[in-house]
mmCIF file of the N, C-alpha and C atoms, coordinates in Angstrom:
data_MODEL
# 
_entry.id   MODEL 
# 
loop_
_atom_site.group_PDB 
_atom_site.id 
_atom_site.type_symbol 
_atom_site.label_atom_id 
_atom_site.label_alt_id 
_atom_site.label_comp_id 
_atom_site.label_asym_id 
_atom_site.label_entity_id 
_atom_site.label_seq_id 
_atom_site.pdbx_PDB_ins_code 
_atom_site.Cartn_x 
_atom_site.Cartn_y 
_atom_site.Cartn_z 
_atom_site.occupancy 
_atom_site.B_iso_or_equiv 
_atom_site.pdbx_formal_charge 
_atom_site.auth_seq_id 
_atom_site.auth_comp_id 
_atom_site.auth_asym_id 
_atom_site.auth_atom_id 
_atom_site.pdbx_PDB_model_num 
ATOM 1   N N  . UNK A 1 1  ? 64.606 10.193  -2.163  1.00 0.00 ? 1  UNK A N  1 
ATOM 2   C CA . UNK A 1 1  ? 64.652 9.525   -3.445  1.00 0.00 ? 1  UNK A CA 1 
ATOM 3   C C  . UNK A 1 1  ? 65.002 10.526  -4.551  1.00 0.00 ? 1  UNK A C  1 
ATOM 4   N N  . UNK A 1 2  ? 64.558 11.746  -4.389  1.00 0.00 ? 2  UNK A N  1 
ATOM 5   C CA . UNK A 1 2  ? 64.860 12.772  -5.384  1.00 0.00 ? 2  UNK A CA 1 
ATOM 6   C C  . UNK A 1 2  ? 66.355 13.045  -5.448  1.00 0.00 ? 2  UNK A C  1 
ATOM 7   N N  . UNK A 1 3  ? 67.017 13.071  -4.297  1.00 0.00 ? 3  UNK A N  1 
ATOM 8   C CA . UNK A 1 3  ? 68.454 13.338  -4.289  1.00 0.00 ? 3  UNK A CA 1 
ATOM 9   C C  . UNK A 1 3  ? 69.221 12.223  -4.984  1.00 0.00 ? 3  UNK A C  1 
ATOM 10  N N  . UNK A 1 4  ? 68.829 10.986  -4.732  1.00 0.00 ? 4  UNK A N  1 
ATOM 11  C CA . UNK A 1 4  ? 69.503 9.867   -5.387  1.00 0.00 ? 4  UNK A CA 1 
ATOM 12  C C  . UNK A 1 4  ? 69.309 9.935   -6.899  1.00 0.00 ? 4  UNK A C  1 
ATOM 13  N N  . UNK A 1 5  ? 68.120 10.307  -7.318  1.00 0.00 ? 5  UNK A N  1 
ATOM 14  C CA . UNK A 1 5  ? 67.842 10.414  -8.751  1.00 0.00 ? 5  UNK A CA 1 
ATOM 15  C C  . UNK A 1 5  ? 68.685 11.511  -9.397  1.00 0.00 ? 5  UNK A C  1 
ATOM 16  N N  . UNK A 1 6  ? 68.840 12.632  -8.700  1.00 0.00 ? 6  UNK A N  1 
ATOM 17  C CA . UNK A 1 6  ? 69.659 13.719  -9.232  1.00 0.00 ? 6  UNK A CA 1 
ATOM 18  C C  . UNK A 1 6  ? 71.130 13.325  -9.315  1.00 0.00 ? 6  UNK A C  1 
ATOM 19  N N  . UNK A 1 7  ? 71.605 12.576  -8.330  1.00 0.00 ? 7  UNK A N  1 
ATOM 20  C CA . UNK A 1 7  ? 72.999 12.130  -8.337  1.00 0.00 ? 7  UNK A CA 1 
ATOM 21  C C  . UNK A 1 7  ? 73.234 11.166  -9.499  1.00 0.00 ? 7  UNK A C  1 
ATOM 22  N N  . UNK A 1 8  ? 72.308 10.229  -9.688  1.00 0.00 ? 8  UNK A N  1 
ATOM 23  C CA . UNK A 1 8  ? 72.432 9.280   -10.795 1.00 0.00 ? 8  UNK A CA 1 
ATOM 24  C C  . UNK A 1 8  ? 72.362 10.012  -12.136 1.00 0.00 ? 8  UNK A C  1 
ATOM 25  N N  . UNK A 1 9  ? 71.472 10.990  -12.250 1.00 0.00 ? 9  UNK A N  1 
ATOM 26  C CA . UNK A 1 9  ? 71.375 11.775  -13.480 1.00 0.00 ? 9  UNK A CA 1 
ATOM 27  C C  . UNK A 1 9  ? 72.678 12.524  -13.752 1.00 0.00 ? 9  UNK A C  1 
ATOM 28  N N  . UNK A 1 10 ? 73.270 13.105  -12.716 1.00 0.00 ? 10 UNK A N  1 
ATOM 29  C CA . UNK A 1 10 ? 74.544 13.808  -12.889 1.00 0.00 ? 10 UNK A CA 1 
ATOM 30  C C  . UNK A 1 10 ? 75.643 12.846  -13.337 1.00 0.00 ? 10 UNK A C  1 
ATOM 31  N N  . UNK A 1 11 ? 75.675 11.656  -12.758 1.00 0.00 ? 11 UNK A N  1 
ATOM 32  C CA . UNK A 1 11 ? 76.672 10.672  -13.171 1.00 0.00 ? 11 UNK A CA 1 
ATOM 33  C C  . UNK A 1 11 ? 76.469 10.248  -14.626 1.00 0.00 ? 11 UNK A C  1 
ATOM 34  N N  . UNK A 1 12 ? 75.213 10.098  -15.035 1.00 0.00 ? 12 UNK A N  1 
ATOM 35  C CA . UNK A 1 12 ? 74.940 9.746   -16.427 1.00 0.00 ? 12 UNK A CA 1 
ATOM 36  C C  . UNK A 1 12 ? 75.363 10.862  -17.385 1.00 0.00 ? 12 UNK A C  1 
ATOM 37  N N  . UNK A 1 13 ? 75.147 12.105  -16.979 1.00 0.00 ? 13 UNK A N  1 
ATOM 38  C CA . UNK A 1 13 ? 75.598 13.227  -17.808 1.00 0.00 ? 13 UNK A CA 1 
ATOM 39  C C  . UNK A 1 13 ? 77.116 13.275  -17.919 1.00 0.00 ? 13 UNK A C  1 
ATOM 40  N N  . UNK A 1 14 ? 77.795 12.945  -16.842 1.00 0.00 ? 14 UNK A N  1 
ATOM 41  C CA . UNK A 1 14 ? 79.254 12.915  -16.860 1.00 0.00 ? 14 UNK A CA 1 
ATOM 42  C C  . UNK A 1 14 ? 79.744 11.828  -17.811 1.00 0.00 ? 14 UNK A C  1 
ATOM 43  N N  . UNK A 1 15 ? 79.114 10.669  -17.759 1.00 0.00 ? 15 UNK A N  1 
ATOM 44  C CA . UNK A 1 15 ? 79.499 9.574   -18.659 1.00 0.00 ? 15 UNK A CA 1 
ATOM 45  C C  . UNK A 1 15 ? 79.179 9.934   -20.110 1.00 0.00 ? 15 UNK A C  1 
ATOM 46  N N  . UNK A 1 16 ? 78.049 10.599  -20.339 1.00 0.00 ? 16 UNK A N  1 
ATOM 47  C CA . UNK A 1 16 ? 77.696 11.023  -21.697 1.00 0.00 ? 16 UNK A CA 1 
ATOM 48  C C  . UNK A 1 16 ? 78.710 12.025  -22.239 1.00 0.00 ? 16 UNK A C  1 
ATOM 49  N N  . UNK A 1 17 ? 79.177 12.929  -21.400 1.00 0.00 ? 17 UNK A N  1 
ATOM 50  C CA . UNK A 1 17 ? 80.185 13.890  -21.832 1.00 0.00 ? 17 UNK A CA 1 
ATOM 51  C C  . UNK A 1 17 ? 81.496 13.191  -22.170 1.00 0.00 ? 17 UNK A C  1 
ATOM 52  N N  . UNK A 1 18 ? 81.842 12.190  -21.385 1.00 0.00 ? 18 UNK A N  1 
ATOM 53  C CA . UNK A 1 18 ? 83.048 11.421  -21.668 1.00 0.00 ? 18 UNK A CA 1 
ATOM 54  C C  . UNK A 1 18 ? 82.910 10.656  -22.987 1.00 0.00 ? 18 UNK A C  1 
ATOM 55  N N  . UNK A 1 19 ? 81.728 10.099  -23.236 1.00 0.00 ? 19 UNK A N  1 
ATOM 56  C CA . UNK A 1 19 ? 81.491 9.380   -24.483 1.00 0.00 ? 19 UNK A CA 1 
ATOM 57  C C  . UNK A 1 19 ? 81.545 10.323  -25.685 1.00 0.00 ? 19 UNK A C  1 
ATOM 58  N N  . UNK A 1 20 ? 80.997 11.521  -25.532 1.00 0.00 ? 20 UNK A N  1 
ATOM 59  C CA . UNK A 1 20 ? 81.053 12.466  -26.644 1.00 0.00 ? 20 UNK A CA 1 
ATOM 60  C C  . UNK A 1 20 ? 82.486 12.915  -26.916 1.00 0.00 ? 20 UNK A C  1 
ATOM 61  N N  . UNK A 1 21 ? 83.293 13.038  -25.872 1.00 0.00 ? 21 UNK A N  1 
ATOM 62  C CA . UNK A 1 21 ? 84.698 13.388  -26.075 1.00 0.00 ? 21 UNK A CA 1 
ATOM 63  C C  . UNK A 1 21 ? 85.419 12.279  -26.834 1.00 0.00 ? 21 UNK A C  1 
ATOM 64  N N  . UNK A 1 22 ? 85.108 11.031  -26.510 1.00 0.00 ? 22 UNK A N  1 
ATOM 65  C CA . UNK A 1 22 ? 85.705 9.921   -27.234 1.00 0.00 ? 22 UNK A CA 1 
ATOM 66  C C  . UNK A 1 22 ? 85.262 9.918   -28.697 1.00 0.00 ? 22 UNK A C  1 
ATOM 67  N N  . UNK A 1 23 ? 83.991 10.180  -28.921 1.00 0.00 ? 23 UNK A N  1 
ATOM 68  C CA . UNK A 1 23 ? 83.478 10.238  -30.289 1.00 0.00 ? 23 UNK A CA 1 
ATOM 69  C C  . UNK A 1 23 ? 84.182 11.327  -31.093 1.00 0.00 ? 23 UNK A C  1 
ATOM 70  N N  . UNK A 1 24 ? 84.319 12.525  -30.516 1.00 0.00 ? 24 UNK A N  1 
ATOM 71  C CA . UNK A 1 24 ? 84.982 13.617  -31.222 1.00 0.00 ? 24 UNK A CA 1 
ATOM 72  C C  . UNK A 1 24 ? 86.459 13.307  -31.447 1.00 0.00 ? 24 UNK A C  1 
ATOM 73  N N  . UNK A 1 25 ? 87.079 12.625  -30.508 1.00 0.00 ? 25 UNK A N  1 
ATOM 74  C CA . UNK A 1 25 ? 88.484 12.283  -30.643 1.00 0.00 ? 25 UNK A CA 1 
ATOM 75  C C  . UNK A 1 25 ? 88.707 11.329  -31.813 1.00 0.00 ? 25 UNK A C  1 
ATOM 76  N N  . UNK A 1 26 ? 87.789 10.377  -31.973 1.00 0.00 ? 26 UNK A N  1 
ATOM 77  C CA . UNK A 1 26 ? 87.953 9.377   -33.022 1.00 0.00 ? 26 UNK A CA 1 
ATOM 78  C C  . UNK A 1 26 ? 87.547 9.918   -34.388 1.00 0.00 ? 26 UNK A C  1 
ATOM 79  N N  . UNK A 1 27 ? 86.456 10.674  -34.461 1.00 0.00 ? 27 UNK A N  1 
ATOM 80  C CA . UNK A 1 27 ? 85.908 11.048  -35.760 1.00 0.00 ? 27 UNK A CA 1 
ATOM 81  C C  . UNK A 1 27 ? 86.327 12.425  -36.256 1.00 0.00 ? 27 UNK A C  1 
ATOM 82  N N  . UNK A 1 28 ? 86.710 13.320  -35.383 1.00 0.00 ? 28 UNK A N  1 
ATOM 83  C CA . UNK A 1 28 ? 86.986 14.696  -35.790 1.00 0.00 ? 28 UNK A CA 1 
ATOM 84  C C  . UNK A 1 28 ? 88.387 14.809  -36.383 1.00 0.00 ? 28 UNK A C  1 
ATOM 85  N N  . UNK A 1 29 ? 88.460 15.145  -37.645 1.00 0.00 ? 29 UNK A N  1 
ATOM 86  C CA . UNK A 1 29 ? 89.751 15.274  -38.333 1.00 0.00 ? 29 UNK A CA 1 
ATOM 87  C C  . UNK A 1 29 ? 90.153 16.732  -38.547 1.00 0.00 ? 29 UNK A C  1 
ATOM 88  N N  . UNK A 1 30 ? 89.292 17.669  -38.174 1.00 0.00 ? 30 UNK A N  1 
ATOM 89  C CA . UNK A 1 30 ? 89.572 19.076  -38.497 1.00 0.00 ? 30 UNK A CA 1 
ATOM 90  C C  . UNK A 1 30 ? 90.295 19.815  -37.377 1.00 0.00 ? 30 UNK A C  1 
ATOM 91  N N  . UNK A 1 31 ? 90.741 19.094  -36.366 1.00 0.00 ? 31 UNK A N  1 
ATOM 92  C CA . UNK A 1 31 ? 91.468 19.698  -35.242 1.00 0.00 ? 31 UNK A CA 1 
ATOM 93  C C  . UNK A 1 31 ? 90.640 20.749  -34.498 1.00 0.00 ? 31 UNK A C  1 
ATOM 94  N N  . UNK A 1 32 ? 89.358 20.537  -34.406 1.00 0.00 ? 32 UNK A N  1 
ATOM 95  C CA . UNK A 1 32 ? 88.526 21.477  -33.661 1.00 0.00 ? 32 UNK A CA 1 
ATOM 96  C C  . UNK A 1 32 ? 88.640 21.159  -32.161 1.00 0.00 ? 32 UNK A C  1 
ATOM 97  N N  . UNK A 1 33 ? 88.348 22.145  -31.324 1.00 0.00 ? 33 UNK A N  1 
ATOM 98  C CA . UNK A 1 33 ? 88.509 21.944  -29.878 1.00 0.00 ? 33 UNK A CA 1 
ATOM 99  C C  . UNK A 1 33 ? 87.319 21.243  -29.212 1.00 0.00 ? 33 UNK A C  1 
ATOM 100 N N  . UNK A 1 34 ? 86.523 20.507  -29.961 1.00 0.00 ? 34 UNK A N  1 
ATOM 101 C CA . UNK A 1 34 ? 85.326 19.885  -29.379 1.00 0.00 ? 34 UNK A CA 1 
ATOM 102 C C  . UNK A 1 34 ? 85.683 18.830  -28.339 1.00 0.00 ? 34 UNK A C  1 
ATOM 103 N N  . UNK A 1 35 ? 86.761 18.084  -28.561 1.00 0.00 ? 35 UNK A N  1 
ATOM 104 C CA . UNK A 1 35 ? 87.172 17.072  -27.587 1.00 0.00 ? 35 UNK A CA 1 
ATOM 105 C C  . UNK A 1 35 ? 87.566 17.726  -26.272 1.00 0.00 ? 35 UNK A C  1 
ATOM 106 N N  . UNK A 1 36 ? 88.355 18.768  -26.360 1.00 0.00 ? 36 UNK A N  1 
ATOM 107 C CA . UNK A 1 36 ? 88.796 19.469  -25.147 1.00 0.00 ? 36 UNK A CA 1 
ATOM 108 C C  . UNK A 1 36 ? 87.619 20.100  -24.415 1.00 0.00 ? 36 UNK A C  1 
ATOM 109 N N  . UNK A 1 37 ? 86.660 20.643  -25.164 1.00 0.00 ? 37 UNK A N  1 
ATOM 110 C CA . UNK A 1 37 ? 85.477 21.235  -24.527 1.00 0.00 ? 37 UNK A CA 1 
ATOM 111 C C  . UNK A 1 37 ? 84.654 20.180  -23.817 1.00 0.00 ? 37 UNK A C  1 
ATOM 112 N N  . UNK A 1 38 ? 84.468 19.014  -24.440 1.00 0.00 ? 38 UNK A N  1 
ATOM 113 C CA . UNK A 1 38 ? 83.694 17.941  -23.806 1.00 0.00 ? 38 UNK A CA 1 
ATOM 114 C C  . UNK A 1 38 ? 84.374 17.460  -22.534 1.00 0.00 ? 38 UNK A C  1 
ATOM 115 N N  . UNK A 1 39 ? 85.692 17.347  -22.565 1.00 0.00 ? 39 UNK A N  1 
ATOM 116 C CA . UNK A 1 39 ? 86.418 16.931  -21.365 1.00 0.00 ? 39 UNK A CA 1 
ATOM 117 C C  . UNK A 1 39 ? 86.389 18.002  -20.282 1.00 0.00 ? 39 UNK A C  1 
ATOM 118 N N  . UNK A 1 40 ? 86.410 19.265  -20.706 1.00 0.00 ? 40 UNK A N  1 
ATOM 119 C CA . UNK A 1 40 ? 86.310 20.363  -19.747 1.00 0.00 ? 40 UNK A CA 1 
ATOM 120 C C  . UNK A 1 40 ? 84.943 20.369  -19.071 1.00 0.00 ? 40 UNK A C  1 
ATOM 121 N N  . UNK A 1 41 ? 83.890 20.126  -19.840 1.00 0.00 ? 41 UNK A N  1 
ATOM 122 C CA . UNK A 1 41 ? 82.545 20.034  -19.244 1.00 0.00 ? 41 UNK A CA 1 
ATOM 123 C C  . UNK A 1 41 ? 82.473 18.874  -18.262 1.00 0.00 ? 41 UNK A C  1 
ATOM 124 N N  . UNK A 1 42 ? 83.095 17.757  -18.626 1.00 0.00 ? 42 UNK A N  1 
ATOM 125 C CA . UNK A 1 42 ? 83.068 16.586  -17.741 1.00 0.00 ? 42 UNK A CA 1 
ATOM 126 C C  . UNK A 1 42 ? 83.761 16.887  -16.420 1.00 0.00 ? 42 UNK A C  1 
ATOM 127 N N  . UNK A 1 43 ? 84.904 17.539  -16.480 1.00 0.00 ? 43 UNK A N  1 
ATOM 128 C CA . UNK A 1 43 ? 85.628 17.885  -15.254 1.00 0.00 ? 43 UNK A CA 1 
ATOM 129 C C  . UNK A 1 43 ? 84.813 18.859  -14.417 1.00 0.00 ? 43 UNK A C  1 
ATOM 130 N N  . UNK A 1 44 ? 84.202 19.838  -15.068 1.00 0.00 ? 44 UNK A N  1 
ATOM 131 C CA . UNK A 1 44 ? 83.377 20.805  -14.337 1.00 0.00 ? 44 UNK A CA 1 
ATOM 132 C C  . UNK A 1 44 ? 82.184 20.148  -13.670 1.00 0.00 ? 44 UNK A C  1 
ATOM 133 N N  . UNK A 1 45 ? 81.527 19.240  -14.381 1.00 0.00 ? 45 UNK A N  1 
ATOM 134 C CA . UNK A 1 45 ? 80.375 18.544  -13.789 1.00 0.00 ? 45 UNK A CA 1 
ATOM 135 C C  . UNK A 1 45 ? 80.809 17.631  -12.647 1.00 0.00 ? 45 UNK A C  1 
ATOM 136 N N  . UNK A 1 46 ? 81.973 16.993  -12.782 1.00 0.00 ? 46 UNK A N  1 
ATOM 137 C CA . UNK A 1 46 ? 82.470 16.121  -11.715 1.00 0.00 ? 46 UNK A CA 1 
ATOM 138 C C  . UNK A 1 46 ? 82.796 16.921  -10.463 1.00 0.00 ? 46 UNK A C  1 
ATOM 139 N N  . UNK A 1 47 ? 83.438 18.058  -10.637 1.00 0.00 ? 47 UNK A N  1 
ATOM 140 C CA . UNK A 1 47 ? 83.749 18.914  -9.485  1.00 0.00 ? 47 UNK A CA 1 
ATOM 141 C C  . UNK A 1 47 ? 82.481 19.457  -8.835  1.00 0.00 ? 47 UNK A C  1 
ATOM 142 N N  . UNK A 1 48 ? 81.524 19.868  -9.659  1.00 0.00 ? 48 UNK A N  1 
ATOM 143 C CA . UNK A 1 48 ? 80.265 20.386  -9.119  1.00 0.00 ? 48 UNK A CA 1 
ATOM 144 C C  . UNK A 1 48 ? 79.532 19.302  -8.329  1.00 0.00 ? 48 UNK A C  1 
ATOM 145 N N  . UNK A 1 49 ? 79.506 18.083  -8.854  1.00 0.00 ? 49 UNK A N  1 
ATOM 146 C CA . UNK A 1 49 ? 78.858 16.986  -8.139  1.00 0.00 ? 49 UNK A CA 1 
ATOM 147 C C  . UNK A 1 49 ? 79.573 16.702  -6.833  1.00 0.00 ? 49 UNK A C  1 
ATOM 148 N N  . UNK A 1 50 ? 80.891 16.701  -6.843  1.00 0.00 ? 50 UNK A N  1 
ATOM 149 C CA . UNK A 1 50 ? 81.661 16.451  -5.636  1.00 0.00 ? 50 UNK A CA 1 
ATOM 150 C C  . UNK A 1 50 ? 81.357 17.494  -4.557  1.00 0.00 ? 50 UNK A C  1 
ATOM 151 N N  . UNK A 1 51 ? 81.361 18.764  -4.928  1.00 0.00 ? 51 UNK A N  1 
ATOM 152 C CA . UNK A 1 51 ? 81.097 19.811  -3.951  1.00 0.00 ? 51 UNK A CA 1 
ATOM 153 C C  . UNK A 1 51 ? 79.642 19.796  -3.484  1.00 0.00 ? 51 UNK A C  1 
ATOM 154 N N  . UNK A 1 52 ? 78.713 19.468  -4.370  1.00 0.00 ? 52 UNK A N  1 
ATOM 155 C CA . UNK A 1 52 ? 77.318 19.349  -3.945  1.00 0.00 ? 52 UNK A CA 1 
ATOM 156 C C  . UNK A 1 52 ? 77.124 18.180  -2.984  1.00 0.00 ? 52 UNK A C  1 
ATOM 157 N N  . UNK A 1 53 ? 77.841 17.095  -3.197  1.00 0.00 ? 53 UNK A N  1 
ATOM 158 C CA . UNK A 1 53 ? 77.784 15.979  -2.254  1.00 0.00 ? 53 UNK A CA 1 
ATOM 159 C C  . UNK A 1 53 ? 78.343 16.386  -0.887  1.00 0.00 ? 53 UNK A C  1 
ATOM 160 N N  . UNK A 1 54 ? 79.438 17.148  -0.901  1.00 0.00 ? 54 UNK A N  1 
ATOM 161 C CA . UNK A 1 54 ? 79.996 17.639  0.366   1.00 0.00 ? 54 UNK A CA 1 
ATOM 162 C C  . UNK A 1 54 ? 79.015 18.555  1.091   1.00 0.00 ? 54 UNK A C  1 
ATOM 163 N N  . UNK A 1 55 ? 78.402 19.468  0.365   1.00 0.00 ? 55 UNK A N  1 
ATOM 164 C CA . UNK A 1 55 ? 77.439 20.396  0.966   1.00 0.00 ? 55 UNK A CA 1 
ATOM 165 C C  . UNK A 1 55 ? 76.218 19.630  1.478   1.00 0.00 ? 55 UNK A C  1 
ATOM 166 N N  . UNK A 1 56 ? 75.756 18.659  0.716   1.00 0.00 ? 56 UNK A N  1 
ATOM 167 C CA . UNK A 1 56 ? 74.618 17.851  1.145   1.00 0.00 ? 56 UNK A CA 1 
ATOM 168 C C  . UNK A 1 56 ? 74.914 17.066  2.405   1.00 0.00 ? 56 UNK A C  1 
ATOM 169 N N  . UNK A 1 57 ? 76.126 16.549  2.514   1.00 0.00 ? 57 UNK A N  1 
ATOM 170 C CA . UNK A 1 57 ? 76.513 15.826  3.723   1.00 0.00 ? 57 UNK A CA 1 
ATOM 171 C C  . UNK A 1 57 ? 76.620 16.776  4.912   1.00 0.00 ? 57 UNK A C  1 
ATOM 172 N N  . UNK A 1 58 ? 77.241 17.933  4.705   1.00 0.00 ? 58 UNK A N  1 
ATOM 173 C CA . UNK A 1 58 ? 77.409 18.892  5.800   1.00 0.00 ? 58 UNK A CA 1 
ATOM 174 C C  . UNK A 1 58 ? 76.075 19.464  6.274   1.00 0.00 ? 58 UNK A C  1 
ATOM 175 N N  . UNK A 1 59 ? 75.131 19.639  5.364   1.00 0.00 ? 59 UNK A N  1 
ATOM 176 C CA . UNK A 1 59 ? 73.839 20.210  5.745   1.00 0.00 ? 59 UNK A CA 1 
ATOM 177 C C  . UNK A 1 59 ? 72.879 19.161  6.297   1.00 0.00 ? 59 UNK A C  1 
ATOM 178 N N  . UNK A 1 60 ? 73.222 17.891  6.180   1.00 0.00 ? 60 UNK A N  1 
ATOM 179 C CA . UNK A 1 60 ? 72.373 16.840  6.724   1.00 0.00 ? 60 UNK A CA 1 
ATOM 180 C C  . UNK A 1 60 ? 71.376 16.277  5.727   1.00 0.00 ? 60 UNK A C  1 
ATOM 181 N N  . UNK A 1 61 ? 71.429 16.709  4.482   1.00 0.00 ? 61 UNK A N  1 
ATOM 182 C CA . UNK A 1 61 ? 70.516 16.172  3.479   1.00 0.00 ? 61 UNK A CA 1 
ATOM 183 C C  . UNK A 1 61 ? 70.919 14.771  3.042   1.00 0.00 ? 61 UNK A C  1 
ATOM 184 N N  . UNK A 1 62 ? 72.202 14.488  3.068   1.00 0.00 ? 62 UNK A N  1 
ATOM 185 C CA . UNK A 1 62 ? 72.711 13.175  2.684   1.00 0.00 ? 62 UNK A CA 1 
ATOM 186 C C  . UNK A 1 62 ? 73.311 12.497  3.901   1.00 0.00 ? 62 UNK A C  1 
ATOM 187 N N  . UNK A 1 63 ? 73.027 11.218  4.022   1.00 0.00 ? 63 UNK A N  1 
ATOM 188 C CA . UNK A 1 63 ? 73.549 10.443  5.144   1.00 0.00 ? 63 UNK A CA 1 
ATOM 189 C C  . UNK A 1 63 ? 74.268 9.217   4.597   1.00 0.00 ? 63 UNK A C  1 
ATOM 190 N N  . UNK A 1 64 ? 75.552 9.082   4.901   1.00 0.00 ? 64 UNK A N  1 
ATOM 191 C CA . UNK A 1 64 ? 76.244 7.882   4.423   1.00 0.00 ? 64 UNK A CA 1 
ATOM 192 C C  . UNK A 1 64 ? 75.747 6.666   5.190   1.00 0.00 ? 64 UNK A C  1 
ATOM 193 N N  . UNK A 1 65 ? 75.534 5.587   4.477   1.00 0.00 ? 65 UNK A N  1 
ATOM 194 C CA . UNK A 1 65 ? 75.030 4.406   5.164   1.00 0.00 ? 65 UNK A CA 1 
ATOM 195 C C  . UNK A 1 65 ? 76.160 3.477   5.566   1.00 0.00 ? 65 UNK A C  1 
ATOM 196 N N  . UNK A 1 66 ? 77.291 3.565   4.935   1.00 0.00 ? 66 UNK A N  1 
ATOM 197 C CA . UNK A 1 66 ? 78.425 2.723   5.286   1.00 0.00 ? 66 UNK A CA 1 
ATOM 198 C C  . UNK A 1 66 ? 78.133 1.260   5.033   1.00 0.00 ? 66 UNK A C  1 
ATOM 199 N N  . UNK A 1 67 ? 78.994 0.428   5.527   1.00 0.00 ? 67 UNK A N  1 
ATOM 200 C CA . UNK A 1 67 ? 78.818 -1.005  5.410   1.00 0.00 ? 67 UNK A CA 1 
ATOM 201 C C  . UNK A 1 67 ? 78.417 -1.565  6.764   1.00 0.00 ? 67 UNK A C  1 
ATOM 202 N N  . UNK A 1 68 ? 77.666 -2.618  6.750   1.00 0.00 ? 68 UNK A N  1 
ATOM 203 C CA . UNK A 1 68 ? 77.264 -3.253  7.999   1.00 0.00 ? 68 UNK A CA 1 
ATOM 204 C C  . UNK A 1 68 ? 78.458 -4.036  8.540   1.00 0.00 ? 68 UNK A C  1 
ATOM 205 N N  . UNK A 1 69 ? 79.161 -3.445  9.475   1.00 0.00 ? 69 UNK A N  1 
ATOM 206 C CA . UNK A 1 69 ? 80.350 -4.074  10.032  1.00 0.00 ? 69 UNK A CA 1 
ATOM 207 C C  . UNK A 1 69 ? 79.984 -4.818  11.310  1.00 0.00 ? 69 UNK A C  1 
ATOM 208 N N  . UNK A 1 70 ? 80.601 -5.958  11.498  1.00 0.00 ? 70 UNK A N  1 
ATOM 209 C CA . UNK A 1 70 ? 80.407 -6.702  12.735  1.00 0.00 ? 70 UNK A CA 1 
ATOM 210 C C  . UNK A 1 70 ? 81.201 -6.022  13.833  1.00 0.00 ? 70 UNK A C  1 
ATOM 211 N N  . UNK A 1 71 ? 80.665 -5.995  15.058  1.00 0.00 ? 71 UNK A N  1 
ATOM 212 C CA . UNK A 1 71 ? 81.439 -5.396  16.141  1.00 0.00 ? 71 UNK A CA 1 
ATOM 213 C C  . UNK A 1 71 ? 82.696 -6.225  16.409  1.00 0.00 ? 71 UNK A C  1 
ATOM 214 N N  . UNK A 1 72 ? 83.749 -5.543  16.807  1.00 0.00 ? 72 UNK A N  1 
ATOM 215 C CA . UNK A 1 72 ? 85.016 -6.212  17.069  1.00 0.00 ? 72 UNK A CA 1 
ATOM 216 C C  . UNK A 1 72 ? 84.877 -7.124  18.277  1.00 0.00 ? 72 UNK A C  1 
ATOM 217 N N  . UNK A 1 73 ? 85.574 -8.232  18.249  1.00 0.00 ? 73 UNK A N  1 
ATOM 218 C CA . UNK A 1 73 ? 85.543 -9.157  19.373  1.00 0.00 ? 73 UNK A CA 1 
ATOM 219 C C  . UNK A 1 73 ? 86.324 -8.550  20.521  1.00 0.00 ? 73 UNK A C  1 
ATOM 220 N N  . UNK A 1 74 ? 85.810 -8.760  21.722  1.00 0.00 ? 74 UNK A N  1 
ATOM 221 C CA . UNK A 1 74 ? 86.464 -8.223  22.901  1.00 0.00 ? 74 UNK A CA 1 
ATOM 222 C C  . UNK A 1 74 ? 87.691 -9.071  23.231  1.00 0.00 ? 74 UNK A C  1 
ATOM 223 N N  . UNK A 1 75 ? 88.747 -8.385  23.639  1.00 0.00 ? 75 UNK A N  1 
ATOM 224 C CA . UNK A 1 75 ? 89.947 -9.097  24.046  1.00 0.00 ? 75 UNK A CA 1 
ATOM 225 C C  . UNK A 1 75 ? 89.795 -9.582  25.479  1.00 0.00 ? 75 UNK A C  1 
ATOM 226 N N  . UNK A 1 76 ? 90.698 -10.429 25.914  1.00 0.00 ? 76 UNK A N  1 
ATOM 227 C CA . UNK A 1 76 ? 90.641 -10.978 27.272  1.00 0.00 ? 76 UNK A CA 1 
ATOM 228 C C  . UNK A 1 76 ? 90.774 -9.871  28.307  1.00 0.00 ? 76 UNK A C  1 
ATOM 229 N N  . UNK A 1 77 ? 91.581 -8.839  28.012  1.00 0.00 ? 77 UNK A N  1 
ATOM 230 C CA . UNK A 1 77 ? 91.764 -7.731  28.958  1.00 0.00 ? 77 UNK A CA 1 
ATOM 231 C C  . UNK A 1 77 ? 90.475 -6.943  29.111  1.00 0.00 ? 77 UNK A C  1 
ATOM 232 N N  . UNK A 1 78 ? 89.746 -6.728  28.020  1.00 0.00 ? 78 UNK A N  1 
ATOM 233 C CA . UNK A 1 78 ? 88.486 -5.994  28.110  1.00 0.00 ? 78 UNK A CA 1 
ATOM 234 C C  . UNK A 1 78 ? 87.439 -6.784  28.847  1.00 0.00 ? 78 UNK A C  1 
ATOM 235 N N  . UNK A 1 79 ? 87.431 -8.096  28.687  1.00 0.00 ? 79 UNK A N  1 
ATOM 236 C CA . UNK A 1 79 ? 86.444 -8.932  29.395  1.00 0.00 ? 79 UNK A CA 1 
ATOM 237 C C  . UNK A 1 79 ? 86.719 -8.921  30.880  1.00 0.00 ? 79 UNK A C  1 
ATOM 238 N N  . UNK A 1 80 ? 87.993 -8.951  31.277  1.00 0.00 ? 80 UNK A N  1 
ATOM 239 C CA . UNK A 1 80 ? 88.325 -8.962  32.710  1.00 0.00 ? 80 UNK A CA 1 
ATOM 240 C C  . UNK A 1 80 ? 88.002 -7.626  33.369  1.00 0.00 ? 80 UNK A C  1 
ATOM 241 N N  . UNK A 1 81 ? 87.997 -6.524  32.584  1.00 0.00 ? 81 UNK A N  1 
ATOM 242 C CA . UNK A 1 81 ? 87.664 -5.205  33.138  1.00 0.00 ? 81 UNK A CA 1 
ATOM 243 C C  . UNK A 1 81 ? 86.188 -5.089  33.429  1.00 0.00 ? 81 UNK A C  1 
ATOM 244 N N  . UNK A 1 82 ? 85.368 -5.839  32.739  1.00 0.00 ? 82 UNK A N  1 
ATOM 245 C CA . UNK A 1 82 ? 83.916 -5.762  32.930  1.00 0.00 ? 82 UNK A CA 1 
ATOM 246 C C  . UNK A 1 82 ? 83.582 -6.436  34.196  1.00 0.00 ? 82 UNK A C  1 
# 
């Protein structure tokens, strides 16, 4: 549960950084680099989250659950082989 909470927190921080970049883009008239910095932080956090997810999967801390798929129907050839 802690890992899921950290992932959700990271996603919220990424969205907050994107929102702050939009705010600076709309309101900042002095041509300061705040918009570019906010977008740079967002990209860095997104990459860090991506690599942490990869490491978590490789180390066994994270397990993908996938979708509950129905098993494929057997063809006539497979039934005759049984």
